[in-house]
C-alpha positions in Angstrom: -18.9 -7.0 -15.4 -18.7 -10.6 -14.6 -16.0 -12.3 -12.7 -15.0 -15.6 -11.2 -12.0 -17.5 -10.1 -9.0 -16.1 -12.1 -11.0 -14.1 -14.6 -13.0 -10.9 -15.1 -15.1 -10.0 -18.1 -16.0 -6.4 -18.9 -18.9 -5.3 -21.0 -16.7 -2.9 -22.9 -13.0 -3.0 -23.3 -11.8 0.6 -22.9 -8.9 2.4 -21.3 -10.7 3.2 -18.1 -11.5 -0.4 -17.5 -7.9 -1.4 -18.3 -6.6 1.4 -16.0 -8.8 0.2 -13.1 -7.7 -3.4 -13.5 -4.1 -2.3 -13.9 -4.3 -0.2 -10.8 -5.4 -3.1 -8.6 -2.9 -5.5 -10.3 -0.1 -3.0 -9.6 -1.1 -2.7 -6.0 -1.2 -6.5 -5.7 2.3 -6.9 -7.2 3.7 -4.1 -5.0 2.1 -5.6 -1.9 3.8 -8.9 -2.8 7.2 -7.1 -3.1 6.8 -5.3 0.3 5.5 -8.5 1.8 8.8 -10.3 0.8 10.9 -7.5 2.2 9.0 -7.6 5.5 9.2 -11.4 5.6 13.0 -11.0 5.2 13.1 -8.6 8.2 10.9 -11.0 10.3 13.3 -13.9 9.4 16.3 -11.7 10.4 14.7 -10.9 13.8 13.8 -14.6 14.2 17.5 -15.4 13.8 18.5 -12.7 16.3 15.9 -13.9 18.8 17.1 -17.5 18.4 20.7 -16.4 18.9 19.7 -14.6 22.1 17.8 -17.7 23.2 20.9 -19.9 22.8 23.6 -17.5 24.0 21.7 -15.2 26.3 23.4 -12.2 24.7 22.8 -9.7 22.0 25.6 -8.7 19.7 24.1 -6.4 17.1 25.6 -2.9 16.9 23.3 0.2 16.9 24.1 1.1 13.3 22.7 -2.2 12.0 19.7 -1.8 14.2 19.0 1.7 12.9 19.3 0.4 9.3 16.6 -2.2 10.1 14.5 0.6 11.7 14.9 2.7 8.6 14.0 -0.2 6.3 10.9 -1.0 8.3 9.7 2.6 8.4 10.4 3.1 4.7 8.4 -0.1 3.8 5.4 1.1 5.8 5.5 4.6 4.3 5.9 3.2 0.8 3.0 0.8 1.2 0.7 3.6 2.5 1.9 6.6 0.4 3.2 5.2 -2.8 1.0 2.2 -3.2 -2.1 4.1 -2.4 -3.6 1.0 -1.0 -6.6 2.7 0.6 -7.2 5.2 -2.2 -9.5 4.5 -5.1 -8.3 5.4 -8.5 -9.7 8.6 -10.0 -11.7 6.6 -12.5 -13.3 4.5 -9.7 -14.3 7.7 -7.9 -15.9 9.2 -11.0 -17.9 6.2 -12.3 -19.8 3.6 -10.3 -19.2 0.8 -12.7 -15.4 1.2 -12.4 -15.8 1.5 -8.6 -17.5 -1.9 -8.7 -14.7 -3.4 -10.7 -12.1 -1.8 -8.4 -13.9 -3.2 -5.3 -14.4 -6.6 -6.9 -10.7 -7.0 -7.8 -9.6 -5.7 -4.4 -11.7 -8.4 -2.8 -10.5 -11.0 -5.3 -6.9 -10.2 -4.7 -7.5 -10.0 -1.0 -5.6 -6.7 -0.7 -7.2 -5.6 2.6 -6.4 -9.0 4.2 -2.9 -9.1 2.8 -2.2 -5.6 4.0 -3.5 -6.6 7.5 -1.0 -9.5 7.4 1.8 -7.2 6.4 0.8 -4.7 9.1 0.9 -7.5 11.7 4.4 -8.5 10.6 5.6 -4.9 10.6 4.3 -4.5 14.2 6.2 -7.6 15.1 9.3 -6.0 13.6 8.6 -2.8 15.4 8.2 -4.6 18.8 11.5 -6.4 18.2 13.2 -3.1 17.3 12.0 -1.4 20.5 13.2 -4.4 22.6 16.6 -4.4 21.0 16.9 -0.6 21.3 16.2 -0.9 25.0 19.0 -3.5 25.3 21.4 -1.2 23.5 20.3 1.8 25.6 20.7 -0.3 28.8 24.2 -1.2 27.7 25.1 2.4 27.1 23.7 3.4 30.5 25.6 0.6 32.3 28.8 1.7 30.6 28.3 5.3 31.6 27.5 4.3 35.2 30.7 2.3 35.4 32.6 5.2 33.9 31.2 7.5 36.6 32.2 5.0 39.3 35.7 4.7 38.0 36.0 8.5 37.8 34.8 8.9 41.4 37.3 6.2 42.4 40.1 8.1 40.7 39.0 11.3 42.4 39.1 9.6 45.8 42.6 8.2 45.1 43.9 11.6 44.0 42.3 13.3 47.1 43.8 10.7 49.5 47.2 11.1 47.8 46.9 14.9 48.1 46.0 14.7 51.8 48.9 12.3 52.5 51.3 14.5 50.5 50.2 17.7 52.4 50.5 16.1 55.8 54.2 15.4 55.1 53.9 11.7 55.5 56.8 9.9 53.8 56.3 6.5 52.3 59.9 5.4 52.4 
């Protein structure tokens, strides 16, 4: 095998060599696809963060946030499980010359570095998701606290009215 910038030359053209090359090319293309999806999520969170910076508030509902959480988790699972990014092909495991091709192409296409970049972006998304979930949780907690205060106030008013009514006090 010989390789250089934008080419690889095999000693023999056979199905195992083509499968090995195809495997790495497929991983590279899939990594590009998931990279674009994660870039879209990063852009969405960037817009949300800029909006919060300008307005000082956050207006996303929990359903939309959970959809983004699901998308982020699905992307990471797909990259690791479906893409098999860290798993050699069966051919590369069985024969050292195909393992050499596989390693060469992984280095040439910078799959490890690109995955590290994707992982960093996914961690950014995950950090933003946690932050926004905390905001939503705090809103819910605040609402429930105010509801309890109102209910206690209503209970006090009812108790005072009952005490006054039992004492025989007439308002008019």
